[in-house]
N, CA, C and O atoms as a GROMACS GRO file, in nm:
protein
  432
    1MET      N    1 -16.080   0.479  -4.451
    1MET     CA    2 -16.077   0.621  -4.475
    1MET      C    3 -15.958   0.653  -4.564
    1MET      O    4 -15.850   0.596  -4.549
    2LYS      N    5 -15.979   0.746  -4.657
    2LYS     CA    6 -15.872   0.793  -4.744
    2LYS      C    7 -15.860   0.944  -4.727
    2LYS      O    8 -15.960   1.015  -4.718
    3LEU      N    9 -15.737   0.990  -4.721
    3LEU     CA   10 -15.711   1.134  -4.713
    3LEU      C   11 -15.630   1.172  -4.836
    3LEU      O   12 -15.519   1.123  -4.857
    4TYR      N   13 -15.686   1.260  -4.917
    4TYR     CA   14 -15.620   1.311  -5.037
    4TYR      C   15 -15.562   1.447  -5.004
    4TYR      O   16 -15.633   1.536  -4.958
    5GLY      N   17 -15.432   1.464  -5.027
    5GLY     CA   18 -15.369   1.591  -4.997
    5GLY      C   19 -15.226   1.594  -5.047
    5GLY      O   20 -15.190   1.524  -5.141
    6LEU      N   21 -15.146   1.678  -4.983
    6LEU     CA   22 -15.004   1.692  -5.017
    6LEU      C   23 -14.921   1.668  -4.892
    6LEU      O   24 -14.959   1.710  -4.782
    7LYS      N   25 -14.808   1.600  -4.908
    7LYS     CA   26 -14.721   1.573  -4.793
    7LYS      C   27 -14.672   1.702  -4.729
    7LYS      O   28 -14.650   1.707  -4.608
    8ALA      N   29 -14.653   1.806  -4.808
    8ALA     CA   30 -14.600   1.932  -4.757
    8ALA      C   31 -14.708   2.024  -4.697
    8ALA      O   32 -14.676   2.132  -4.647
    9CYS      N   33 -14.833   1.982  -4.703
    9CYS     CA   34 -14.944   2.066  -4.655
    9CYS      C   35 -14.959   2.051  -4.503
    9CYS      O   36 -14.980   1.941  -4.452
   10ASP      N   37 -14.947   2.163  -4.432
   10ASP     CA   38 -14.960   2.161  -4.286
   10ASP      C   39 -15.096   2.109  -4.241
   10ASP      O   40 -15.105   2.031  -4.146
   11THR      N   41 -15.201   2.150  -4.309
   11THR     CA   42 -15.336   2.107  -4.272
   11THR      C   43 -15.351   1.957  -4.290
   11THR      O   44 -15.413   1.890  -4.207
   12CYS      N   45 -15.295   1.904  -4.397
   12CYS     CA   46 -15.302   1.759  -4.420
   12CYS      C   47 -15.225   1.684  -4.312
   12CYS      O   48 -15.271   1.580  -4.264
   13ARG      N   49 -15.109   1.735  -4.274
   13ARG     CA   50 -15.031   1.670  -4.169
   13ARG      C   51 -15.105   1.673  -4.036
   13ARG      O   52 -15.104   1.575  -3.962
   14LYS      N   53 -15.169   1.785  -4.004
   14LYS     CA   54 -15.247   1.795  -3.880
   14LYS      C   55 -15.363   1.696  -3.882
   14LYS      O   56 -15.390   1.629  -3.782
   15ALA      N   57 -15.430   1.687  -3.995
   15ALA     CA   58 -15.543   1.594  -4.007
   15ALA      C   59 -15.496   1.450  -3.990
   15ALA      O   60 -15.556   1.373  -3.915
   16LEU      N   61 -15.388   1.413  -4.058
   16LEU     CA   62 -15.334   1.277  -4.045
   16LEU      C   63 -15.298   1.244  -3.901
   16LEU      O   64 -15.330   1.136  -3.850
   17LYS      N   65 -15.232   1.337  -3.836
   17LYS     CA   66 -15.190   1.316  -3.697
   17LYS      C   67 -15.311   1.294  -3.606
   17LYS      O   68 -15.312   1.202  -3.524
   18LYS      N   69 -15.411   1.380  -3.621
   18LYS     CA   70 -15.528   1.370  -3.534
   18LYS      C   71 -15.607   1.242  -3.561
   18LYS      O   72 -15.657   1.179  -3.468
   19ILE      N   73 -15.617   1.204  -3.686
   19ILE     CA   74 -15.688   1.081  -3.722
   19ILE      C   75 -15.616   0.961  -3.662
   19ILE      O   76 -15.679   0.873  -3.602
   20LYS      N   77 -15.484   0.956  -3.677
   20LYS     CA   78 -15.406   0.845  -3.622
   20LYS      C   79 -15.409   0.844  -3.470
   20LYS      O   80 -15.411   0.737  -3.409
   21ASN      N   81 -15.408   0.963  -3.407
   21ASN     CA   82 -15.417   0.971  -3.262
   21ASN      C   83 -15.550   0.919  -3.210
   21ASN      O   84 -15.560   0.878  -3.094
   22ASN      N   85 -15.652   0.920  -3.296
   22ASN     CA   86 -15.782   0.864  -3.260
   22ASN      C   87 -15.792   0.718  -3.299
   22ASN      O   88 -15.901   0.661  -3.304
   23GLU      N   89 -15.676   0.658  -3.327
   23GLU     CA   90 -15.666   0.515  -3.359
   23GLU      C   91 -15.757   0.473  -3.474
   23GLU      O   92 -15.820   0.368  -3.470
   24MET      N   93 -15.762   0.558  -3.575
   24MET     CA   94 -15.840   0.528  -3.695
   24MET      C   95 -15.743   0.496  -3.808
   24MET      O   96 -15.636   0.555  -3.818
   25GLU      N   97 -15.783   0.403  -3.893
   25GLU     CA   98 -15.703   0.368  -4.010
   25GLU      C   99 -15.725   0.473  -4.118
   25GLU      O  100 -15.838   0.515  -4.144
   26VAL      N  101 -15.614   0.515  -4.182
   26VAL     CA  102 -15.624   0.613  -4.289
   26VAL      C  103 -15.518   0.584  -4.395
   26VAL      O  104 -15.402   0.556  -4.364
   27ASP      N  105 -15.561   0.591  -4.520
   27ASP     CA  106 -15.469   0.580  -4.633
   27ASP      C  107 -15.446   0.721  -4.685
   27ASP      O  108 -15.541   0.794  -4.715
   28PHE      N  109 -15.318   0.760  -4.696
   28PHE     CA  110 -15.284   0.893  -4.746
   28PHE      C  111 -15.251   0.885  -4.894
   28PHE      O  112 -15.168   0.804  -4.935
   29ILE      N  113 -15.316   0.968  -4.973
   29ILE     CA  114 -15.290   0.974  -5.116
   29ILE      C  115 -15.237   1.114  -5.146
   29ILE      O  116 -15.309   1.213  -5.134
   30ASP      N  117 -15.110   1.121  -5.184
   30ASP     CA  118 -15.049   1.248  -5.221
   30ASP      C  119 -15.091   1.278  -5.364
   30ASP      O  120 -15.051   1.207  -5.457
   31VAL      N  121 -15.171   1.381  -5.383
   31VAL     CA  122 -15.228   1.409  -5.515
   31VAL      C  123 -15.123   1.447  -5.618
   31VAL      O  124 -15.146   1.435  -5.738
   32ARG      N  125 -15.009   1.493  -5.573
   32ARG     CA  126 -14.902   1.529  -5.665
   32ARG      C  127 -14.822   1.406  -5.708
   32ARG      O  128 -14.781   1.395  -5.823
   33VAL      N  129 -14.800   1.313  -5.616
   33VAL     CA  130 -14.719   1.194  -5.642
   33VAL      C  131 -14.804   1.079  -5.696
   33VAL      O  132 -14.769   1.018  -5.797
   34ASP      N  133 -14.915   1.050  -5.629
   34ASP     CA  134 -14.997   0.935  -5.663
   34ASP      C  135 -15.101   0.962  -5.770
   34ASP      O  136 -15.154   0.870  -5.831
   35ALA      N  137 -15.129   1.087  -5.793
   35ALA     CA  138 -15.231   1.130  -5.889
   35ALA      C  139 -15.370   1.082  -5.845
   35ALA      O  140 -15.382   0.988  -5.766
   36VAL      N  141 -15.469   1.146  -5.896
   36VAL     CA  142 -15.608   1.112  -5.866
   36VAL      C  143 -15.672   1.070  -5.998
   36VAL      O  144 -15.659   1.139  -6.098
   37SER      N  145 -15.741   0.958  -5.996
   37SER     CA  146 -15.804   0.910  -6.120
   37SER      C  147 -15.910   1.008  -6.167
   37SER      O  148 -15.963   1.088  -6.090
   38GLU      N  149 -15.940   1.000  -6.296
   38GLU     CA  150 -16.043   1.087  -6.354
   38GLU      C  151 -16.178   1.062  -6.286
   38GLU      O  152 -16.254   1.156  -6.264
   39VAL      N  153 -16.206   0.937  -6.255
   39VAL     CA  154 -16.333   0.902  -6.191
   39VAL      C  155 -16.342   0.965  -6.052
   39VAL      O  156 -16.444   1.022  -6.014
   40THR      N  157 -16.233   0.954  -5.976
   40THR     CA  158 -16.231   1.011  -5.840
   40THR      C  159 -16.241   1.163  -5.847
   40THR      O  160 -16.315   1.224  -5.769
   41LEU      N  161 -16.166   1.224  -5.938
   41LEU     CA  162 -16.171   1.369  -5.953
   41LEU      C  163 -16.310   1.415  -5.992
   41LEU      O  164 -16.358   1.517  -5.942
   42ALA      N  165 -16.375   1.342  -6.081
   42ALA     CA  166 -16.512   1.377  -6.122
   42ALA      C  167 -16.607   1.368  -6.002
   42ALA      O  168 -16.696   1.451  -5.987
   43ARG      N  169 -16.586   1.268  -5.918
   43ARG     CA  170 -16.669   1.253  -5.797
   43ARG      C  171 -16.648   1.372  -5.702
   43ARG      O  172 -16.744   1.425  -5.646
   44PHE      N  173 -16.522   1.413  -5.686
   44PHE     CA  174 -16.492   1.529  -5.601
   44PHE      C  175 -16.561   1.654  -5.658
   44PHE      O  176 -16.622   1.730  -5.583
   45LEU      N  177 -16.550   1.673  -5.788
   45LEU     CA  178 -16.609   1.792  -5.851
   45LEU      C  179 -16.761   1.788  -5.844
   45LEU      O  180 -16.824   1.892  -5.825
   46ASP      N  181 -16.821   1.670  -5.859
   46ASP     CA  182 -16.966   1.657  -5.846
   46ASP      C  183 -17.012   1.695  -5.705
   46ASP      O  184 -17.118   1.755  -5.688
   47THR      N  185 -16.930   1.661  -5.606
   47THR     CA  186 -16.966   1.687  -5.466
   47THR      C  187 -16.938   1.832  -5.426
   47THR      O  188 -17.022   1.896  -5.362
   48PHE      N  189 -16.821   1.884  -5.464
   48PHE     CA  190 -16.778   2.015  -5.413
   48PHE      C  191 -16.783   2.128  -5.515
   48PHE      O  192 -16.778   2.245  -5.478
   49GLY      N  193 -16.793   2.095  -5.643
   49GLY     CA  194 -16.795   2.198  -5.746
   49GLY      C  195 -16.670   2.284  -5.745
   49GLY      O  196 -16.559   2.234  -5.724
   50ASP      N  197 -16.689   2.413  -5.767
   50ASP     CA  198 -16.576   2.507  -5.773
   50ASP      C  199 -16.502   2.522  -5.640
   50ASP      O  200 -16.390   2.572  -5.637
   51LYS      N  201 -16.565   2.481  -5.530
   51LYS     CA  202 -16.499   2.489  -5.399
   51LYS      C  203 -16.374   2.402  -5.393
   51LYS      O  204 -16.288   2.422  -5.307
   52LEU      N  205 -16.363   2.306  -5.485
   52LEU     CA  206 -16.248   2.216  -5.486
   52LEU      C  207 -16.121   2.288  -5.532
   52LEU      O  208 -16.010   2.243  -5.502
   53ILE      N  209 -16.136   2.398  -5.604
   53ILE     CA  210 -16.021   2.476  -5.652
   53ILE      C  211 -15.982   2.577  -5.544
   53ILE      O  212 -16.064   2.658  -5.500
   54ASN      N  213 -15.857   2.571  -5.503
   54ASN     CA  214 -15.805   2.666  -5.403
   54ASN      C  215 -15.759   2.792  -5.473
   54ASN      O  216 -15.648   2.798  -5.525
   55GLN      N  217 -15.845   2.893  -5.474
   55GLN     CA  218 -15.816   3.018  -5.545
   55GLN      C  219 -15.729   3.113  -5.463
   55GLN      O  220 -15.703   3.225  -5.507
   56ARG      N  221 -15.686   3.070  -5.345
   56ARG     CA  222 -15.596   3.152  -5.265
   56ARG      C  223 -15.452   3.098  -5.267
   56ARG      O  224 -15.365   3.151  -5.198
   57SER      N  225 -15.430   2.993  -5.345
   57SER     CA  226 -15.298   2.930  -5.346
   57SER      C  227 -15.200   3.006  -5.435
   57SER      O  228 -15.239   3.083  -5.523
   58THR      N  229 -15.072   2.982  -5.410
   58THR     CA  230 -14.969   3.043  -5.495
   58THR      C  231 -14.975   2.986  -5.636
   58THR      O  232 -14.942   3.054  -5.733
   59THR      N  233 -15.017   2.862  -5.648
   59THR     CA  234 -15.033   2.802  -5.781
   59THR      C  235 -15.138   2.878  -5.861
   59THR      O  236 -15.117   2.908  -5.978
   60TRP      N  237 -15.251   2.908  -5.797
   60TRP     CA  238 -15.359   2.982  -5.864
   60TRP      C  239 -15.310   3.121  -5.906
   60TRP      O  240 -15.337   3.165  -6.017
   61ARG      N  241 -15.240   3.188  -5.817
   61ARG     CA  242 -15.192   3.323  -5.849
   61ARG      C  243 -15.091   3.323  -5.963
   61ARG      O  244 -15.073   3.424  -6.031
   62GLY      N  245 -15.026   3.209  -5.986
   62GLY     CA  246 -14.930   3.199  -6.095
   62GLY      C  247 -14.992   3.167  -6.230
   62GLY      O  248 -14.922   3.170  -6.331
   63LEU      N  249 -15.121   3.139  -6.233
   63LEU     CA  250 -15.189   3.107  -6.358
   63LEU      C  251 -15.229   3.234  -6.433
   63LEU      O  252 -15.256   3.337  -6.372
   64THR      N  253 -15.234   3.224  -6.565
   64THR     CA  254 -15.283   3.334  -6.646
   64THR      C  255 -15.436   3.335  -6.638
   64THR      O  256 -15.498   3.239  -6.593
   65ILE      N  257 -15.496   3.444  -6.682
   65ILE     CA  258 -15.642   3.454  -6.685
   65ILE      C  259 -15.700   3.343  -6.772
   65ILE      O  260 -15.802   3.283  -6.737
   66GLU      N  261 -15.636   3.316  -6.886
   66GLU     CA  262 -15.684   3.210  -6.976
   66GLU      C  263 -15.679   3.075  -6.906
   66GLU      O  264 -15.772   2.995  -6.918
   67GLN      N  265 -15.571   3.047  -6.834
   67GLN     CA  266 -15.559   2.920  -6.764
   67GLN      C  267 -15.667   2.908  -6.656
   67GLN      O  268 -15.725   2.801  -6.638
   68ARG      N  269 -15.692   3.015  -6.585
   68ARG     CA  270 -15.794   3.013  -6.478
   68ARG      C  271 -15.934   2.986  -6.533
   68ARG      O  272 -16.020   2.934  -6.462
   69ASP      N  273 -15.956   3.020  -6.658
   69ASP     CA  274 -16.086   2.998  -6.721
   69ASP      C  275 -16.103   2.855  -6.771
   69ASP      O  276 -16.210   2.820  -6.822
   70SER      N  277 -16.001   2.772  -6.759
   70SER     CA  278 -16.009   2.632  -6.803
   70SER      C  279 -16.107   2.556  -6.714
   70SER      O  280 -16.130   2.595  -6.599
   71PRO      N  281 -16.164   2.448  -6.766
   71PRO     CA  282 -16.252   2.365  -6.683
   71PRO      C  283 -16.177   2.311  -6.561
   71PRO      O  284 -16.058   2.280  -6.570
   72PRO      N  285 -16.244   2.301  -6.446
   72PRO     CA  286 -16.178   2.256  -6.323
   72PRO      C  287 -16.106   2.122  -6.337
   72PRO      O  288 -15.998   2.104  -6.281
   73GLU      N  289 -16.165   2.027  -6.411
   73GLU     CA  290 -16.099   1.897  -6.424
   73GLU      C  291 -15.966   1.908  -6.498
   73GLU      O  292 -15.871   1.836  -6.467
   74GLU      N  293 -15.959   2.000  -6.595
   74GLU     CA  294 -15.832   2.023  -6.665
   74GLU      C  295 -15.730   2.089  -6.573
   74GLU      O  296 -15.614   2.048  -6.568
   75LEU      N  297 -15.775   2.191  -6.500
   75LEU     CA  298 -15.685   2.261  -6.407
   75LEU      C  299 -15.625   2.166  -6.305
   75LEU      O  300 -15.505   2.169  -6.279
   76LEU      N  301 -15.710   2.082  -6.246
   76LEU     CA  302 -15.663   1.991  -6.142
   76LEU      C  303 -15.576   1.878  -6.198
   76LEU      O  304 -15.487   1.829  -6.129
   77ALA      N  305 -15.601   1.838  -6.321
   77ALA     CA  306 -15.516   1.736  -6.383
   77ALA      C  307 -15.376   1.792  -6.410
   77ALA      O  308 -15.277   1.722  -6.391
   78LEU      N  309 -15.370   1.917  -6.453
   78LEU     CA  310 -15.240   1.980  -6.481
   78LEU      C  311 -15.170   2.031  -6.356
   78LEU      O  312 -15.047   2.029  -6.348
   79HIS      N  313 -15.249   2.076  -6.259
   79HIS     CA  314 -15.194   2.138  -6.137
   79HIS      C  315 -15.262   2.078  -6.013
   79HIS      O  316 -15.350   2.141  -5.956
   80PRO      N  317 -15.222   1.958  -5.971
   80PRO     CA  318 -15.289   1.893  -5.857
   80PRO      C  319 -15.284   1.976  -5.728
   80PRO      O  320 -15.372   1.962  -5.643
   81ALA      N  321 -15.184   2.061  -5.714
   81ALA     CA  322 -15.173   2.143  -5.593
   81ALA      C  323 -15.284   2.246  -5.584
   81ALA      O  324 -15.301   2.309  -5.479
   82LEU      N  325 -15.361   2.265  -5.690
   82LEU     CA  326 -15.474   2.358  -5.686
   82LEU      C  327 -15.592   2.304  -5.605
   82LEU      O  328 -15.683   2.379  -5.570
   83MET      N  329 -15.590   2.174  -5.576
   83MET     CA  330 -15.701   2.115  -5.502
   83MET      C  331 -15.700   2.163  -5.358
   83MET      O  332 -15.598   2.156  -5.289
   84LYS      N  333 -15.814   2.212  -5.315
   84LYS     CA  334 -15.828   2.247  -5.173
   84LYS      C  335 -15.818   2.118  -5.094
   84LYS      O  336 -15.871   2.016  -5.137
   85ARG      N  337 -15.752   2.122  -4.982
   85ARG     CA  338 -15.724   2.000  -4.910
   85ARG      C  339 -15.733   2.017  -4.760
   85ARG      O  340 -15.732   2.128  -4.706
   86PRO      N  341 -15.743   1.902  -4.696
   86PRO     CA  342 -15.755   1.768  -4.751
   86PRO      C  343 -15.896   1.738  -4.798
   86PRO      O  344 -15.993   1.805  -4.760
   87VAL      N  345 -15.906   1.636  -4.882
   87VAL     CA  346 -16.033   1.575  -4.914
   87VAL      C  347 -16.033   1.440  -4.845
   87VAL      O  348 -15.941   1.360  -4.863
   88LEU      N  349 -16.134   1.417  -4.766
   88LEU     CA  350 -16.146   1.291  -4.692
   88LEU      C  351 -16.261   1.209  -4.749
   88LEU      O  352 -16.370   1.261  -4.773
   89ASP      N  353 -16.234   1.082  -4.770
   89ASP     CA  354 -16.337   0.987  -4.813
   89ASP      C  355 -16.355   0.889  -4.698
   89ASP      O  356 -16.270   0.802  -4.674
   90VAL      N  357 -16.467   0.903  -4.628
   90VAL     CA  358 -16.496   0.817  -4.513
   90VAL      C  359 -16.618   0.733  -4.547
   90VAL      O  360 -16.731   0.781  -4.546
   91ASP      N  361 -16.592   0.608  -4.578
   91ASP     CA  362 -16.700   0.515  -4.613
   91ASP      C  363 -16.791   0.571  -4.722
   91ASP      O  364 -16.913   0.556  -4.716
   92GLY      N  365 -16.731   0.636  -4.822
   92GLY     CA  366 -16.807   0.688  -4.935
   92GLY      C  367 -16.859   0.828  -4.919
   92GLY      O  368 -16.911   0.886  -5.014
   93VAL      N  369 -16.846   0.885  -4.799
   93VAL     CA  370 -16.889   1.023  -4.775
   93VAL      C  371 -16.766   1.112  -4.787
   93VAL      O  372 -16.662   1.084  -4.726
   94LEU      N  373 -16.777   1.220  -4.866
   94LEU     CA  374 -16.664   1.310  -4.890
   94LEU      C  375 -16.673   1.434  -4.802
   94LEU      O  376 -16.781   1.490  -4.780
   95TYR      N  377 -16.557   1.476  -4.753
   95TYR     CA  378 -16.545   1.598  -4.673
   95TYR      C  379 -16.431   1.681  -4.731
   95TYR      O  380 -16.330   1.626  -4.776
   96LEU      N  381 -16.448   1.812  -4.731
   96LEU     CA  382 -16.346   1.902  -4.784
   96LEU      C  383 -16.294   1.992  -4.672
   96LEU      O  384 -16.370   2.059  -4.604
   97GLY      N  385 -16.162   1.991  -4.656
   97GLY     CA  386 -16.099   2.075  -4.554
   97GLY      C  387 -16.088   2.003  -4.422
   97GLY      O  388 -16.125   1.886  -4.409
   98TRP      N  389 -16.038   2.075  -4.322
   98TRP     CA  390 -16.019   2.019  -4.188
   98TRP      C  391 -16.072   2.118  -4.086
   98TRP      O  392 -16.004   2.152  -3.989
   99THR      N  393 -16.194   2.163  -4.109
   99THR     CA  394 -16.260   2.256  -4.016
   99THR      C  395 -16.305   2.180  -3.893
   99THR      O  396 -16.303   2.057  -3.890
  100GLN      N  397 -16.346   2.252  -3.791
  100GLN     CA  398 -16.397   2.190  -3.669
  100GLN      C  399 -16.517   2.102  -3.700
  100GLN      O  400 -16.532   1.994  -3.643
  101ASP      N  401 -16.603   2.148  -3.790
  101ASP     CA  402 -16.721   2.071  -3.827
  101ASP      C  403 -16.681   1.938  -3.891
  101ASP      O  404 -16.738   1.834  -3.858
  102VAL      N  405 -16.584   1.941  -3.982
  102VAL     CA  406 -16.537   1.818  -4.047
  102VAL      C  407 -16.474   1.726  -3.944
  102VAL      O  408 -16.498   1.605  -3.947
  103GLN      N  409 -16.394   1.780  -3.853
  103GLN     CA  410 -16.331   1.699  -3.750
  103GLN      C  411 -16.435   1.629  -3.664
  103GLN      O  412 -16.421   1.511  -3.634
  104THR      N  413 -16.539   1.701  -3.626
  104THR     CA  414 -16.645   1.642  -3.544
  104THR      C  415 -16.715   1.529  -3.617
  104THR      O  416 -16.743   1.425  -3.558
  105GLN      N  417 -16.743   1.549  -3.746
  105GLN     CA  418 -16.812   1.446  -3.823
  105GLN      C  419 -16.723   1.324  -3.847
  105GLN      O  420 -16.771   1.211  -3.844
  106VAL      N  421 -16.596   1.347  -3.871
  106VAL     CA  422 -16.504   1.236  -3.904
  106VAL      C  423 -16.459   1.161  -3.778
  106VAL      O  424 -16.451   1.038  -3.777
  107LEU      N  425 -16.429   1.237  -3.673
  107LEU     CA  426 -16.374   1.175  -3.553
  107LEU      C  427 -16.479   1.133  -3.451
  107LEU      O  428 -16.451   1.057  -3.358
  108GLY      N  429 -16.600   1.183  -3.471
  108GLY     CA  430 -16.709   1.145  -3.381
  108GLY      C  431 -16.718   1.223  -3.255
  108GLY      O  432 -16.806   1.199  -3.173
   0.00000   0.00000   0.00000
């Protein structure tokens, strides 16, 4: 399992803790530090579309109208913190966020 997120994100930390408490192996990828490959980002966008962009973030609010109109892959490449998180890759199946539904599917 891979968890893509930010070290400073409370939701990512909660997800990591709960996953580890369930004795599951997880690799944490900090999207700001480790970066996400173009192929992986394209896969995320194919799966989640515009939902991958966190339009409620402070990063989003700091963008100009012109910047917000940029293609999502450009926005996320320039501003990784715009990615809604966490994104979980569990045996090739992608999940977005840490809702109760995602927790049930990931943790069993």
